[in-house]
Residue, then its C-alpha position, 0 to 999 in steps of 0.5 A: m774362191k779362186g786360188v792364189t798362186r805363190r807369185q801373186f801372193l808375193r807380189s801383193s804382200s811384199p810391200g807390206l812385209g814386216l811393217g808391224l814393228a814400227g814402234g813397240l818392240a823395235g826400241c826394246a828388243a836390243s836391250m833385252k837379254g837373249d836377243f842374239a840378232p837385234k833387228s835393224g830393219r824389216r825381218v822375216v823369220v822362217i821356221g823349217g828349211g824343207w821344201g816349204g820353208a826354203t821356198a818361202a825364204r828364197y821368194v821373200r828375198m827375191a821379192d825384196p832384197s832389203i828384207e832380212v830373212y832368217l831361216i831356222e833349221p837344225n839340219k845343215e843340209f837339205v835332204s829331199c824326202p819325195f825321192s827317198n824311196l829311190v834310195l830304199s830301192g837302190l836306184r839313187t844314193i842318199e848323197s844324190l838327194t842331199q843339197p847344201y843351203d848355199g844357194l839360199r846363202r848366196r841370196g842373202v838368207k841368214f841361217i840358224h842351225e838350231s831348233v825353235t823351242a817356242i813362238e811368242p806371237d805377242a812379242k813377235r819373236v821365236r825362242v831358240g835355246e836361251g835366246y830369241l830372234a825378233y821378227d816382223r813376219l813369221v813363216v812356220s813350215p817345220g815339216i813332218d815328224f813321227q809321233w812314235e809314242q802314239i803306238e804302244g811299243l813303237p818307241a822301243v823299236k823305232d830304229t828298226v822301222l824301215h821307212a822313206w817318210k823322212a830322209g837322212r842316214r840310218r842303218s836298217s836292222w832288217p836282215g840283209r839290209s845294212r846300207p843307209c836308208p832314208t830317215a831324219e834321225t841321223s841326217s846331220 
């Protein structure tokens, strides 16, 4: 099977993005309590504002600006994890790896800086806090996270584990290491 590039995928799928709710939910979504942004047209919801989610949101808007795109991401800035090891080694600052989402906003991407609590595929909506957001198409790109509870004793010492897996600000408790090092625990 030949691989499909992102550009080929977007060209072939953008005409059909979001046509799934022509009847069903379109009429009842606005009347249900908790709908904090009733749909008025085609909508793509993207969960996660990292490399994958931000790229998906950008290219959907570029392919068809009439599609409403919501990006749900708890953090208000993007921190580049692939280069966070350079912060640990002192070659870069965490600020040099941190970018606002202004470019996506300029393209018309709407943001919700919260966490998704559930995906309801049958209702074509995602739960965010007490409310929900309906979608026609959903992109799920939440990134990675540690499962601290998987190793006995690790949750108690997780703030002292130096790593560059997730970027953000945190103070290391290693002897002689008091500068910020990249993790996501306190990135916002």
